[in-house]
N, C-alpha and C positions, 0 to 999 in steps of 0.2 A: 504493500498500498504506500502511496506519494504523499506524505505531509500531512499525518495524522496528529493532530492538534492535540495531547493529552494535559495539559494542564499550563498555569500562569507561575513563573519562578520569580523570586527578588535574585539579583544577581550581586556578587562581591568582588574586591579584587582578591581577595582568596577564597580557594573554594576545592573542594575535592569532589571530581563524580567517578562512580564506581560501580559497574555493573557487569553483569556475563553477557558473553560475547559467542556465538557458534556461527562459522561461517557456513554456509552449505552449498552455495555453489559460485561459481565464478561470472562477474556480467563483462560485457563490454565497455563500458562507459562507469564513470563514478557511483558508487552508492552511496547514497545516504542513509549511517546508522542513527544520527542522534544530533539536534540541532538544538540550543537553545537562541532565541534570538525573533524575533520580529520581522527581520529584514535578512537577506542573503547577507550582507556586509555586517551583521554582527552575529557574534559568534562566539558563545559563552558558555563551556565550547561547541564545536562542530564536529563530528568526527565521520571520516565515509572509508569506506573499502577499495582500493585502489584498482583502475579498471585491470581485470584480466589478472588479478592476483589477489592474495588475502593478506596484504599489508594494508596497516592503517594511516590514515592522512588524518592529523589532529591538529586543529587549528582553532586559536583564541585571540578576541581583539585584545590590542596594548593598544597604548597612548600613542606609540607611534609607527601604528600598521596594525588596521582592522583584519589582516590577514594573516598573522602570525603564530608559529607553531612548532610541532617537535614531530618529523614522523619516524616512528621507529622503523629499523632494518630489517626487523626478525620480522618473516609471514606467519599468521596463526594457522595450526593444522583447520585442514577442513573434517566437520561431523565433528570435531570436538569440543567442550566448553573453556575457554578463557576466562580470567578474571582479566577486565579492564579497570585501570585507576587513573584518572588523571589529577595531578592536582597541581594549581598552581597558585603560588605563592608571591604576589605583588609582580615581581618582571619573572621569575623562575618560573621555567614549566619544565615538569615531568610525567613521565608514560610508566607504569608499572605493567607484568605481564604476571598474573599468579606470583605476585609479591616481588619482582624481580624488576630492577630499573634497566627501562630498553629504550630509552632516549631522556636526555637532558640538555637541557637550552636555556640562557636566558635570554629574555624578551627583545625587543623595541621598545622601551617606555614601563610603564607600570600596567596592568591588567586594566581592560578598560570596563565598568562599573555602567550598566545603562538602565537600574532600576528593575522595573517588572518586567519580563519576557515571555516570551511562549516556549513553550517545552516541546517539541517533535520529535517521534518516534520517526526517523526517516527526517524531510522535510520537504517543503513545494515547490523548491526549487531544482533537485535532484533528485532523480528516483532510481529506481533500479533499470538497467537497460541491457 
């Protein structure tokens, strides 16, 4: 399903988003998993699965770049659950798989805070292709 709005959430400059994810197929284009933001350029965070891969593309808005992020090089196994956690602390972005750090970087500026935003499973801008 494309862009299923499930809740409204308040955004902060420090947050952790954690969830279980199991890729079941490869898509020819970007496949949105979760997106917190009222517009495509509001990402607090937004996470996609790469085209033709099980690698994640993790983006979060920063004061210096609305599309900042950290993309783990490790691919997730097909048909297996993985616990994914995204931790943002002001300008620090970290991504964990099953408790192991798989990506870390300092963002450009500090994490954007947009007030209350929509939480989508998938998003209305990118769907499975």
